[in-house]
Biotite code that builds the C-alpha atoms (Angstrom):
import biotite.structure as struc

atoms = struc.array([
    struc.Atom([130.437, 107.963, 74.541], chain_id="A", res_id=1, res_name="MET", atom_name="CA", element="C"),
    struc.Atom([130.408, 105.382, 77.345], chain_id="A", res_id=2, res_name="PRO", atom_name="CA", element="C"),
    struc.Atom([128.182, 102.337, 76.965], chain_id="A", res_id=3, res_name="LEU", atom_name="CA", element="C"),
    struc.Atom([125.325, 101.687, 79.340], chain_id="A", res_id=4, res_name="ASP", atom_name="CA", element="C"),
    struc.Atom([125.797, 97.936, 78.856], chain_id="A", res_id=5, res_name="LEU", atom_name="CA", element="C"),
    struc.Atom([128.460, 95.730, 77.267], chain_id="A", res_id=6, res_name="LEU", atom_name="CA", element="C"),
    struc.Atom([127.565, 92.108, 76.535], chain_id="A", res_id=7, res_name="VAL", atom_name="CA", element="C"),
    struc.Atom([130.516, 89.723, 76.127], chain_id="A", res_id=8, res_name="ILE", atom_name="CA", element="C"),
    struc.Atom([129.985, 86.462, 74.250], chain_id="A", res_id=9, res_name="ALA", atom_name="CA", element="C"),
    struc.Atom([132.253, 83.609, 73.210], chain_id="A", res_id=10, res_name="ALA", atom_name="CA", element="C"),
    struc.Atom([130.633, 83.173, 69.781], chain_id="A", res_id=11, res_name="HIS", atom_name="CA", element="C"),
    struc.Atom([128.451, 85.165, 67.404], chain_id="A", res_id=12, res_name="PRO", atom_name="CA", element="C"),
    struc.Atom([124.844, 84.215, 68.327], chain_id="A", res_id=13, res_name="ASP", atom_name="CA", element="C"),
    struc.Atom([125.547, 83.516, 72.038], chain_id="A", res_id=14, res_name="ASP", atom_name="CA", element="C"),
    struc.Atom([124.479, 86.989, 73.139], chain_id="A", res_id=15, res_name="ALA", atom_name="CA", element="C"),
    struc.Atom([121.359, 86.897, 70.970], chain_id="A", res_id=16, res_name="GLU", atom_name="CA", element="C"),
    struc.Atom([120.233, 83.425, 72.032], chain_id="A", res_id=17, res_name="ILE", atom_name="CA", element="C"),
    struc.Atom([120.806, 83.818, 75.761], chain_id="A", res_id=18, res_name="SER", atom_name="CA", element="C"),
    struc.Atom([120.339, 87.548, 76.284], chain_id="A", res_id=19, res_name="PHE", atom_name="CA", element="C"),
    struc.Atom([118.817, 88.989, 73.118], chain_id="A", res_id=20, res_name="GLY", atom_name="CA", element="C"),
    struc.Atom([115.520, 90.009, 74.680], chain_id="A", res_id=21, res_name="GLY", atom_name="CA", element="C"),
    struc.Atom([117.247, 92.202, 77.249], chain_id="A", res_id=22, res_name="THR", atom_name="CA", element="C"),
    struc.Atom([119.459, 93.775, 74.584], chain_id="A", res_id=23, res_name="ILE", atom_name="CA", element="C"),
    struc.Atom([116.401, 94.575, 72.458], chain_id="A", res_id=24, res_name="LEU", atom_name="CA", element="C"),
    struc.Atom([114.551, 95.998, 75.432], chain_id="A", res_id=25, res_name="LYS", atom_name="CA", element="C"),
    struc.Atom([117.396, 98.290, 76.462], chain_id="A", res_id=26, res_name="LEU", atom_name="CA", element="C"),
    struc.Atom([118.179, 99.434, 72.907], chain_id="A", res_id=27, res_name="SER", atom_name="CA", element="C"),
    struc.Atom([114.522, 100.330, 72.405], chain_id="A", res_id=28, res_name="ALA", atom_name="CA", element="C"),
    struc.Atom([114.678, 102.382, 75.599], chain_id="A", res_id=29, res_name="ALA", atom_name="CA", element="C"),
    struc.Atom([117.524, 104.450, 74.174], chain_id="A", res_id=30, res_name="GLY", atom_name="CA", element="C"),
    struc.Atom([120.357, 102.793, 76.102], chain_id="A", res_id=31, res_name="LYS", atom_name="CA", element="C"),
    struc.Atom([123.785, 102.501, 74.494], chain_id="A", res_id=32, res_name="ARG", atom_name="CA", element="C"),
    struc.Atom([124.391, 98.757, 74.253], chain_id="A", res_id=33, res_name="VAL", atom_name="CA", element="C"),
    struc.Atom([127.479, 97.061, 72.846], chain_id="A", res_id=34, res_name="GLY", atom_name="CA", element="C"),
    struc.Atom([128.359, 93.433, 72.078], chain_id="A", res_id=35, res_name="VAL", atom_name="CA", element="C"),
    struc.Atom([131.872, 92.017, 72.066], chain_id="A", res_id=36, res_name="LEU", atom_name="CA", element="C"),
    struc.Atom([132.242, 88.578, 70.473], chain_id="A", res_id=37, res_name="ASP", atom_name="CA", element="C"),
    struc.Atom([135.447, 86.762, 71.352], chain_id="A", res_id=38, res_name="LEU", atom_name="CA", element="C"),
    struc.Atom([135.565, 84.476, 68.274], chain_id="A", res_id=39, res_name="THR", atom_name="CA", element="C"),
    struc.Atom([134.098, 84.245, 64.774], chain_id="A", res_id=40, res_name="ARG", atom_name="CA", element="C"),
    struc.Atom([132.502, 80.864, 65.511], chain_id="A", res_id=41, res_name="GLY", atom_name="CA", element="C"),
    struc.Atom([134.562, 79.313, 62.732], chain_id="A", res_id=42, res_name="GLU", atom_name="CA", element="C"),
    struc.Atom([134.646, 75.848, 64.322], chain_id="A", res_id=43, res_name="MET", atom_name="CA", element="C"),
    struc.Atom([130.869, 75.471, 64.479], chain_id="A", res_id=44, res_name="GLY", atom_name="CA", element="C"),
    struc.Atom([129.467, 72.207, 63.124], chain_id="A", res_id=45, res_name="THR", atom_name="CA", element="C"),
    struc.Atom([126.930, 74.109, 61.042], chain_id="A", res_id=46, res_name="ARG", atom_name="CA", element="C"),
    struc.Atom([127.606, 77.065, 58.765], chain_id="A", res_id=47, res_name="GLY", atom_name="CA", element="C"),
    struc.Atom([130.902, 78.689, 57.805], chain_id="A", res_id=48, res_name="SER", atom_name="CA", element="C"),
    struc.Atom([132.769, 81.803, 58.861], chain_id="A", res_id=49, res_name="GLN", atom_name="CA", element="C"),
    struc.Atom([131.365, 83.600, 55.793], chain_id="A", res_id=50, res_name="THR", atom_name="CA", element="C"),
    struc.Atom([127.755, 82.673, 56.472], chain_id="A", res_id=51, res_name="THR", atom_name="CA", element="C"),
    struc.Atom([128.093, 83.480, 60.145], chain_id="A", res_id=52, res_name="ARG", atom_name="CA", element="C"),
    struc.Atom([129.490, 86.926, 59.350], chain_id="A", res_id=53, res_name="ALA", atom_name="CA", element="C"),
    struc.Atom([126.416, 87.587, 57.197], chain_id="A", res_id=54, res_name="ALA", atom_name="CA", element="C"),
    struc.Atom([124.199, 86.374, 60.038], chain_id="A", res_id=55, res_name="GLU", atom_name="CA", element="C"),
    struc.Atom([125.855, 88.767, 62.474], chain_id="A", res_id=56, res_name="VAL", atom_name="CA", element="C"),
    struc.Atom([125.198, 91.626, 60.044], chain_id="A", res_id=57, res_name="ALA", atom_name="CA", element="C"),
    struc.Atom([121.529, 90.639, 59.841], chain_id="A", res_id=58, res_name="ALA", atom_name="CA", element="C"),
    struc.Atom([121.266, 90.464, 63.634], chain_id="A", res_id=59, res_name="ALA", atom_name="CA", element="C"),
    struc.Atom([122.890, 93.890, 63.975], chain_id="A", res_id=60, res_name="ASN", atom_name="CA", element="C"),
    struc.Atom([120.148, 95.426, 61.829], chain_id="A", res_id=61, res_name="ARG", atom_name="CA", element="C"),
    struc.Atom([117.601, 94.275, 64.408], chain_id="A", res_id=62, res_name="ILE", atom_name="CA", element="C"),
    struc.Atom([119.613, 94.988, 67.559], chain_id="A", res_id=63, res_name="LEU", atom_name="CA", element="C"),
    struc.Atom([120.305, 98.695, 66.958], chain_id="A", res_id=64, res_name="ASN", atom_name="CA", element="C"),
    struc.Atom([123.591, 98.476, 68.848], chain_id="A", res_id=65, res_name="LEU", atom_name="CA", element="C"),
    struc.Atom([125.819, 101.419, 69.660], chain_id="A", res_id=66, res_name="ALA", atom_name="CA", element="C"),
    struc.Atom([128.930, 99.281, 69.117], chain_id="A", res_id=67, res_name="TRP", atom_name="CA", element="C"),
    struc.Atom([130.007, 95.745, 68.201], chain_id="A", res_id=68, res_name="ARG", atom_name="CA", element="C"),
    struc.Atom([133.441, 94.215, 67.744], chain_id="A", res_id=69, res_name="ASP", atom_name="CA", element="C"),
    struc.Atom([135.263, 90.885, 67.748], chain_id="A", res_id=70, res_name="ASN", atom_name="CA", element="C"),
    struc.Atom([138.562, 89.990, 69.477], chain_id="A", res_id=71, res_name="LEU", atom_name="CA", element="C"),
    struc.Atom([139.275, 87.169, 66.976], chain_id="A", res_id=72, res_name="GLU", atom_name="CA", element="C"),
    struc.Atom([140.245, 84.584, 69.580], chain_id="A", res_id=73, res_name="PHE", atom_name="CA", element="C"),
    struc.Atom([140.413, 81.047, 68.116], chain_id="A", res_id=74, res_name="PRO", atom_name="CA", element="C"),
    struc.Atom([137.057, 79.295, 68.303], chain_id="A", res_id=75, res_name="ASP", atom_name="CA", element="C"),
    struc.Atom([136.943, 76.287, 70.659], chain_id="A", res_id=76, res_name="SER", atom_name="CA", element="C"),
    struc.Atom([140.337, 77.363, 72.025], chain_id="A", res_id=77, res_name="ARG", atom_name="CA", element="C"),
    struc.Atom([139.570, 80.370, 74.216], chain_id="A", res_id=78, res_name="ILE", atom_name="CA", element="C"),
    struc.Atom([141.950, 80.421, 77.164], chain_id="A", res_id=79, res_name="VAL", atom_name="CA", element="C"),
    struc.Atom([141.551, 82.549, 80.284], chain_id="A", res_id=80, res_name="ALA", atom_name="CA", element="C"),
    struc.Atom([145.197, 83.610, 80.342], chain_id="A", res_id=81, res_name="ASP", atom_name="CA", element="C"),
    struc.Atom([146.981, 86.858, 81.185], chain_id="A", res_id=82, res_name="VAL", atom_name="CA", element="C"),
    struc.Atom([147.250, 88.119, 77.605], chain_id="A", res_id=83, res_name="ALA", atom_name="CA", element="C"),
    struc.Atom([143.575, 87.584, 76.829], chain_id="A", res_id=84, res_name="ASN", atom_name="CA", element="C"),
    struc.Atom([142.280, 89.112, 80.027], chain_id="A", res_id=85, res_name="ARG", atom_name="CA", element="C"),
    struc.Atom([144.458, 92.193, 79.496], chain_id="A", res_id=86, res_name="GLU", atom_name="CA", element="C"),
    struc.Atom([143.098, 92.594, 75.956], chain_id="A", res_id=87, res_name="ARG", atom_name="CA", element="C"),
    struc.Atom([139.594, 92.402, 77.340], chain_id="A", res_id=88, res_name="LEU", atom_name="CA", element="C"),
    struc.Atom([140.396, 94.821, 80.181], chain_id="A", res_id=89, res_name="ALA", atom_name="CA", element="C"),
    struc.Atom([141.573, 97.333, 77.582], chain_id="A", res_id=90, res_name="ARG", atom_name="CA", element="C"),
    struc.Atom([138.211, 97.103, 75.806], chain_id="A", res_id=91, res_name="VAL", atom_name="CA", element="C"),
    struc.Atom([136.438, 97.739, 79.108], chain_id="A", res_id=92, res_name="LEU", atom_name="CA", element="C"),
    struc.Atom([138.517, 100.853, 79.688], chain_id="A", res_id=93, res_name="ARG", atom_name="CA", element="C"),
    struc.Atom([137.967, 102.115, 76.154], chain_id="A", res_id=94, res_name="GLU", atom_name="CA", element="C"),
    struc.Atom([134.219, 101.505, 76.007], chain_id="A", res_id=95, res_name="GLN", atom_name="CA", element="C"),
    struc.Atom([133.613, 102.403, 79.673], chain_id="A", res_id=96, res_name="ALA", atom_name="CA", element="C"),
    struc.Atom([130.385, 100.434, 80.156], chain_id="A", res_id=97, res_name="PRO", atom_name="CA", element="C"),
    struc.Atom([128.390, 100.999, 83.324], chain_id="A", res_id=98, res_name="ARG", atom_name="CA", element="C"),
    struc.Atom([127.336, 97.346, 83.353], chain_id="A", res_id=99, res_name="ILE", atom_name="CA", element="C"),
    struc.Atom([128.954, 94.226, 81.892], chain_id="A", res_id=100, res_name="VAL", atom_name="CA", element="C"),
    struc.Atom([127.105, 90.981, 81.170], chain_id="A", res_id=101, res_name="CYS", atom_name="CA", element="C"),
    struc.Atom([128.990, 87.824, 80.205], chain_id="A", res_id=102, res_name="ALA", atom_name="CA", element="C"),
    struc.Atom([128.483, 84.087, 80.130], chain_id="A", res_id=103, res_name="GLN", atom_name="CA", element="C"),
    struc.Atom([128.566, 82.186, 83.376], chain_id="A", res_id=104, res_name="HIS", atom_name="CA", element="C"),
    struc.Atom([131.859, 80.787, 84.610], chain_id="A", res_id=105, res_name="THR", atom_name="CA", element="C"),
    struc.Atom([130.250, 77.342, 84.879], chain_id="A", res_id=106, res_name="GLU", atom_name="CA", element="C"),
    struc.Atom([129.188, 75.985, 81.497], chain_id="A", res_id=107, res_name="ASP", atom_name="CA", element="C"),
    struc.Atom([129.550, 72.757, 79.555], chain_id="A", res_id=108, res_name="LEU", atom_name="CA", element="C"),
    struc.Atom([131.136, 74.567, 76.599], chain_id="A", res_id=109, res_name="HIS", atom_name="CA", element="C"),
    struc.Atom([134.751, 75.424, 77.545], chain_id="A", res_id=110, res_name="PRO", atom_name="CA", element="C"),
    struc.Atom([134.618, 78.636, 75.502], chain_id="A", res_id=111, res_name="ASP", atom_name="CA", element="C"),
    struc.Atom([131.552, 79.853, 77.416], chain_id="A", res_id=112, res_name="HIS", atom_name="CA", element="C"),
    struc.Atom([133.170, 79.139, 80.769], chain_id="A", res_id=113, res_name="ALA", atom_name="CA", element="C"),
    struc.Atom([136.418, 80.811, 79.685], chain_id="A", res_id=114, res_name="ALA", atom_name="CA", element="C"),
    struc.Atom([134.460, 83.839, 78.501], chain_id="A", res_id=115, res_name="CYS", atom_name="CA", element="C"),
    struc.Atom([132.849, 84.201, 81.924], chain_id="A", res_id=116, res_name="GLY", atom_name="CA", element="C"),
    struc.Atom([136.184, 83.840, 83.691], chain_id="A", res_id=117, res_name="THR", atom_name="CA", element="C"),
    struc.Atom([137.897, 86.331, 81.396], chain_id="A", res_id=118, res_name="LEU", atom_name="CA", element="C"),
    struc.Atom([135.108, 88.836, 81.908], chain_id="A", res_id=119, res_name="ALA", atom_name="CA", element="C"),
    struc.Atom([135.348, 88.588, 85.680], chain_id="A", res_id=120, res_name="ARG", atom_name="CA", element="C"),
    struc.Atom([139.138, 88.917, 85.703], chain_id="A", res_id=121, res_name="GLU", atom_name="CA", element="C"),
    struc.Atom([139.173, 91.733, 83.128], chain_id="A", res_id=122, res_name="ALA", atom_name="CA", element="C"),
    struc.Atom([136.430, 93.560, 85.044], chain_id="A", res_id=123, res_name="TRP", atom_name="CA", element="C"),
    struc.Atom([138.797, 93.746, 88.016], chain_id="A", res_id=124, res_name="TYR", atom_name="CA", element="C"),
    struc.Atom([141.932, 94.578, 86.026], chain_id="A", res_id=125, res_name="LEU", atom_name="CA", element="C"),
    struc.Atom([140.187, 97.407, 84.189], chain_id="A", res_id=126, res_name="ALA", atom_name="CA", element="C"),
    struc.Atom([140.207, 99.397, 87.412], chain_id="A", res_id=127, res_name="GLY", atom_name="CA", element="C"),
    struc.Atom([143.958, 99.107, 88.113], chain_id="A", res_id=128, res_name="LEU", atom_name="CA", element="C"),
    struc.Atom([145.756, 102.359, 87.315], chain_id="A", res_id=129, res_name="ALA", atom_name="CA", element="C"),
    struc.Atom([149.251, 100.994, 86.715], chain_id="A", res_id=130, res_name="ARG", atom_name="CA", element="C"),
    struc.Atom([148.049, 98.369, 84.244], chain_id="A", res_id=131, res_name="ILE", atom_name="CA", element="C"),
    struc.Atom([146.132, 101.091, 82.405], chain_id="A", res_id=132, res_name="ALA", atom_name="CA", element="C"),
    struc.Atom([149.201, 103.325, 82.299], chain_id="A", res_id=133, res_name="GLU", atom_name="CA", element="C"),
    struc.Atom([151.360, 100.530, 80.926], chain_id="A", res_id=134, res_name="ARG", atom_name="CA", element="C"),
    struc.Atom([148.834, 99.261, 78.391], chain_id="A", res_id=135, res_name="ASP", atom_name="CA", element="C"),
    struc.Atom([147.191, 102.457, 77.168], chain_id="A", res_id=136, res_name="GLY", atom_name="CA", element="C"),
    struc.Atom([143.685, 102.385, 75.781], chain_id="A", res_id=137, res_name="GLY", atom_name="CA", element="C"),
    struc.Atom([142.075, 104.726, 78.271], chain_id="A", res_id=138, res_name="GLY", atom_name="CA", element="C"),
    struc.Atom([142.300, 105.501, 81.970], chain_id="A", res_id=139, res_name="PRO", atom_name="CA", element="C"),
    struc.Atom([141.615, 102.914, 84.656], chain_id="A", res_id=140, res_name="ALA", atom_name="CA", element="C"),
    struc.Atom([137.895, 102.465, 85.246], chain_id="A", res_id=141, res_name="ARG", atom_name="CA", element="C"),
    struc.Atom([135.945, 99.459, 86.394], chain_id="A", res_id=142, res_name="ARG", atom_name="CA", element="C"),
    struc.Atom([132.330, 98.868, 85.343], chain_id="A", res_id=143, res_name="PRO", atom_name="CA", element="C"),
    struc.Atom([129.964, 99.343, 88.270], chain_id="A", res_id=144, res_name="ARG", atom_name="CA", element="C"),
    struc.Atom([128.300, 95.931, 87.947], chain_id="A", res_id=145, res_name="PHE", atom_name="CA", element="C"),
    struc.Atom([129.095, 92.533, 86.433], chain_id="A", res_id=146, res_name="LEU", atom_name="CA", element="C"),
    struc.Atom([126.301, 90.075, 85.673], chain_id="A", res_id=147, res_name="PHE", atom_name="CA", element="C"),
    struc.Atom([126.381, 86.605, 84.141], chain_id="A", res_id=148, res_name="HIS", atom_name="CA", element="C"),
    struc.Atom([123.723, 85.334, 81.743], chain_id="A", res_id=149, res_name="TYR", atom_name="CA", element="C"),
    struc.Atom([122.735, 81.686, 81.436], chain_id="A", res_id=150, res_name="MET", atom_name="CA", element="C"),
    struc.Atom([124.185, 79.207, 78.963], chain_id="A", res_id=151, res_name="GLY", atom_name="CA", element="C"),
    struc.Atom([123.891, 75.429, 79.159], chain_id="A", res_id=152, res_name="HIS", atom_name="CA", element="C"),
    struc.Atom([123.995, 75.152, 82.949], chain_id="A", res_id=153, res_name="VAL", atom_name="CA", element="C"),
    struc.Atom([121.112, 76.610, 84.982], chain_id="A", res_id=154, res_name="PRO", atom_name="CA", element="C"),
    struc.Atom([121.653, 78.707, 88.084], chain_id="A", res_id=155, res_name="PHE", atom_name="CA", element="C"),
    struc.Atom([119.433, 80.374, 90.659], chain_id="A", res_id=156, res_name="GLU", atom_name="CA", element="C"),
    struc.Atom([119.183, 83.916, 89.270], chain_id="A", res_id=157, res_name="PRO", atom_name="CA", element="C"),
    struc.Atom([119.674, 87.138, 91.176], chain_id="A", res_id=158, res_name="THR", atom_name="CA", element="C"),
    struc.Atom([117.102, 88.782, 88.934], chain_id="A", res_id=159, res_name="LEU", atom_name="CA", element="C"),
    struc.Atom([115.009, 87.996, 85.876], chain_id="A", res_id=160, res_name="VAL", atom_name="CA", element="C"),
    struc.Atom([114.383, 90.548, 83.125], chain_id="A", res_id=161, res_name="VAL", atom_name="CA", element="C"),
    struc.Atom([110.843, 90.647, 81.727], chain_id="A", res_id=162, res_name="ASP", atom_name="CA", element="C"),
    struc.Atom([111.254, 90.342, 77.945], chain_id="A", res_id=163, res_name="VAL", atom_name="CA", element="C"),
    struc.Atom([107.642, 89.493, 77.124], chain_id="A", res_id=164, res_name="SER", atom_name="CA", element="C"),
    struc.Atom([107.067, 92.677, 75.110], chain_id="A", res_id=165, res_name="ALA", atom_name="CA", element="C"),
    struc.Atom([110.014, 91.959, 72.801], chain_id="A", res_id=166, res_name="VAL", atom_name="CA", element="C"),
    struc.Atom([109.776, 88.180, 72.592], chain_id="A", res_id=167, res_name="TRP", atom_name="CA", element="C"),
    struc.Atom([108.548, 88.082, 68.985], chain_id="A", res_id=168, res_name="ALA", atom_name="CA", element="C"),
    struc.Atom([111.481, 90.266, 67.973], chain_id="A", res_id=169, res_name="ARG", atom_name="CA", element="C"),
    struc.Atom([113.887, 88.023, 69.889], chain_id="A", res_id=170, res_name="LYS", atom_name="CA", element="C"),
    struc.Atom([112.646, 85.031, 67.894], chain_id="A", res_id=171, res_name="VAL", atom_name="CA", element="C"),
    struc.Atom([113.225, 87.044, 64.712], chain_id="A", res_id=172, res_name="GLU", atom_name="CA", element="C"),
    struc.Atom([116.691, 87.909, 66.017], chain_id="A", res_id=173, res_name="LEU", atom_name="CA", element="C"),
    struc.Atom([117.670, 84.303, 66.731], chain_id="A", res_id=174, res_name="VAL", atom_name="CA", element="C"),
    struc.Atom([116.355, 83.273, 63.313], chain_id="A", res_id=175, res_name="ARG", atom_name="CA", element="C"),
    struc.Atom([119.026, 85.500, 61.777], chain_id="A", res_id=176, res_name="CYS", atom_name="CA", element="C"),
    struc.Atom([121.417, 82.663, 62.650], chain_id="A", res_id=177, res_name="TYR", atom_name="CA", element="C"),
    struc.Atom([119.708, 80.274, 60.235], chain_id="A", res_id=178, res_name="ALA", atom_name="CA", element="C"),
    struc.Atom([122.801, 78.118, 59.773], chain_id="A", res_id=179, res_name="SER", atom_name="CA", element="C"),
    struc.Atom([122.632, 77.165, 63.443], chain_id="A", res_id=180, res_name="GLN", atom_name="CA", element="C"),
    struc.Atom([118.931, 76.299, 63.318], chain_id="A", res_id=181, res_name="LEU", atom_name="CA", element="C"),
    struc.Atom([118.582, 74.243, 60.145], chain_id="A", res_id=182, res_name="ALA", atom_name="CA", element="C"),
    struc.Atom([119.851, 70.694, 59.557], chain_id="A", res_id=183, res_name="PRO", atom_name="CA", element="C"),
    struc.Atom([123.261, 70.585, 57.931], chain_id="A", res_id=184, res_name="ARG", atom_name="CA", element="C"),
    struc.Atom([122.524, 67.556, 55.776], chain_id="A", res_id=185, res_name="GLU", atom_name="CA", element="C"),
    struc.Atom([120.280, 64.506, 55.522], chain_id="A", res_id=186, res_name="ALA", atom_name="CA", element="C"),
    struc.Atom([120.421, 62.626, 58.778], chain_id="A", res_id=187, res_name="GLY", atom_name="CA", element="C"),
    struc.Atom([121.325, 65.736, 60.793], chain_id="A", res_id=188, res_name="ASP", atom_name="CA", element="C"),
    struc.Atom([118.953, 65.642, 63.731], chain_id="A", res_id=189, res_name="HIS", atom_name="CA", element="C"),
    struc.Atom([120.886, 68.083, 65.865], chain_id="A", res_id=190, res_name="GLY", atom_name="CA", element="C"),
    struc.Atom([123.221, 65.483, 67.304], chain_id="A", res_id=191, res_name="GLN", atom_name="CA", element="C"),
    struc.Atom([125.850, 68.175, 67.983], chain_id="A", res_id=192, res_name="HIS", atom_name="CA", element="C"),
    struc.Atom([123.392, 70.066, 70.163], chain_id="A", res_id=193, res_name="LEU", atom_name="CA", element="C"),
    struc.Atom([123.464, 69.336, 73.871], chain_id="A", res_id=194, res_name="LEU", atom_name="CA", element="C"),
    struc.Atom([120.370, 67.590, 75.199], chain_id="A", res_id=195, res_name="PHE", atom_name="CA", element="C"),
    struc.Atom([119.088, 66.983, 71.655], chain_id="A", res_id=196, res_name="GLY", atom_name="CA", element="C"),
    struc.Atom([116.824, 70.047, 71.570], chain_id="A", res_id=197, res_name="ALA", atom_name="CA", element="C"),
    struc.Atom([116.922, 72.770, 68.932], chain_id="A", res_id=198, res_name="ASP", atom_name="CA", element="C"),
    struc.Atom([118.082, 76.232, 69.916], chain_id="A", res_id=199, res_name="ILE", atom_name="CA", element="C"),
    struc.Atom([114.792, 78.098, 69.650], chain_id="A", res_id=200, res_name="LEU", atom_name="CA", element="C"),
    struc.Atom([112.845, 75.451, 71.567], chain_id="A", res_id=201, res_name="SER", atom_name="CA", element="C"),
    struc.Atom([115.343, 75.527, 74.431], chain_id="A", res_id=202, res_name="ARG", atom_name="CA", element="C"),
    struc.Atom([115.358, 79.322, 74.488], chain_id="A", res_id=203, res_name="ALA", atom_name="CA", element="C"),
    struc.Atom([111.573, 79.460, 74.697], chain_id="A", res_id=204, res_name="GLU", atom_name="CA", element="C"),
    struc.Atom([111.360, 76.761, 77.379], chain_id="A", res_id=205, res_name="THR", atom_name="CA", element="C"),
    struc.Atom([113.857, 78.620, 79.532], chain_id="A", res_id=206, res_name="ARG", atom_name="CA", element="C"),
    struc.Atom([112.237, 82.013, 78.989], chain_id="A", res_id=207, res_name="ALA", atom_name="CA", element="C"),
    struc.Atom([108.791, 80.672, 79.872], chain_id="A", res_id=208, res_name="ARG", atom_name="CA", element="C"),
    struc.Atom([110.117, 78.997, 83.021], chain_id="A", res_id=209, res_name="TYR", atom_name="CA", element="C"),
    struc.Atom([111.921, 82.044, 84.360], chain_id="A", res_id=210, res_name="TYR", atom_name="CA", element="C"),
    struc.Atom([109.158, 84.358, 83.207], chain_id="A", res_id=211, res_name="GLY", atom_name="CA", element="C"),
    struc.Atom([106.632, 82.342, 85.184], chain_id="A", res_id=212, res_name="GLU", atom_name="CA", element="C"),
    struc.Atom([108.791, 82.696, 88.290], chain_id="A", res_id=213, res_name="ARG", atom_name="CA", element="C"),
    struc.Atom([108.362, 86.478, 88.201], chain_id="A", res_id=214, res_name="ILE", atom_name="CA", element="C"),
    struc.Atom([104.766, 86.407, 86.984], chain_id="A", res_id=215, res_name="GLY", atom_name="CA", element="C"),
    struc.Atom([105.307, 87.298, 83.306], chain_id="A", res_id=216, res_name="VAL", atom_name="CA", element="C"),
    struc.Atom([105.252, 85.359, 80.047], chain_id="A", res_id=217, res_name="GLN", atom_name="CA", element="C"),
    struc.Atom([108.959, 85.421, 79.159], chain_id="A", res_id=218, res_name="TYR", atom_name="CA", element="C"),
    struc.Atom([112.063, 86.189, 81.221], chain_id="A", res_id=219, res_name="GLY", atom_name="CA", element="C"),
    struc.Atom([115.859, 86.121, 80.911], chain_id="A", res_id=220, res_name="GLU", atom_name="CA", element="C"),
    struc.Atom([117.811, 85.195, 84.074], chain_id="A", res_id=221, res_name="PRO", atom_name="CA", element="C"),
    struc.Atom([120.900, 87.003, 85.361], chain_id="A", res_id=222, res_name="LEU", atom_name="CA", element="C"),
    struc.Atom([123.345, 86.238, 88.155], chain_id="A", res_id=223, res_name="LEU", atom_name="CA", element="C"),
    struc.Atom([125.270, 88.732, 90.282], chain_id="A", res_id=224, res_name="HIS", atom_name="CA", element="C"),
    struc.Atom([127.770, 87.606, 92.897], chain_id="A", res_id=225, res_name="ARG", atom_name="CA", element="C"),
    struc.Atom([126.896, 89.140, 96.218], chain_id="A", res_id=226, res_name="GLY", atom_name="CA", element="C"),
    struc.Atom([124.123, 91.512, 97.295], chain_id="A", res_id=227, res_name="PRO", atom_name="CA", element="C"),
    struc.Atom([123.077, 94.410, 95.091], chain_id="A", res_id=228, res_name="LEU", atom_name="CA", element="C"),
    struc.Atom([122.488, 97.984, 96.210], chain_id="A", res_id=229, res_name="PRO", atom_name="CA", element="C"),
    struc.Atom([119.097, 99.418, 95.334], chain_id="A", res_id=230, res_name="SER", atom_name="CA", element="C"),
    struc.Atom([120.584, 101.762, 92.715], chain_id="A", res_id=231, res_name="GLU", atom_name="CA", element="C"),
    struc.Atom([121.925, 98.814, 90.710], chain_id="A", res_id=232, res_name="ALA", atom_name="CA", element="C"),
    struc.Atom([118.798, 98.712, 88.590], chain_id="A", res_id=233, res_name="LEU", atom_name="CA", element="C"),
    struc.Atom([118.199, 102.442, 88.358], chain_id="A", res_id=234, res_name="ALA", atom_name="CA", element="C"),
    struc.Atom([117.917, 103.370, 84.714], chain_id="A", res_id=235, res_name="GLY", atom_name="CA", element="C"),
    struc.Atom([118.803, 99.866, 83.521], chain_id="A", res_id=236, res_name="LEU", atom_name="CA", element="C"),
    struc.Atom([115.453, 98.180, 82.932], chain_id="A", res_id=237, res_name="LEU", atom_name="CA", element="C"),
])
């Protein structure tokens, strides 16, 4: 069955940290939501590939996803090249999501930025019939909408999703990635983290800020390039 929403993330935990409230909200509403991680996060300063795999499994038990997979790109070495974008375009044709959400093309982490670029390029290629015929993996079809969710670099959002009702569950979800939240060793004060703030604190600060801008307690910002037709949100939120 086609997905209502596919979330593309460079690393396991990116989707949950930046967009987990929206995923929880849509899954609870009966929408078919999928997550595609591009890497296993094996180059992370904290944790290991084994522990991170267990953390993904724990997060999946909370998310109630219709589908999740991993393209096994090398962590910290994601490249927005022809081969990778065609692999991603094939996934889009196979899963046939109505909406795609991916990281923004402007981010301080090169993997995040490459993920956003790959998503935008694959979104277009997925609709080209001759590429689909050559590659297989389903007929040409392009998702109706492509949104970007926020990473390290803020942007002026096109819309903000009210996630106040699921915020406590989002915190529980992010806590599944305990290796990324706890100090690695004595003297680890989060030096590898940008801006010196822990993940949960930054997530809450952002959600409160964008929530306040739409008059709610917590919000998750999204960016769409260009104007949106009124039906863009029909049945989504």
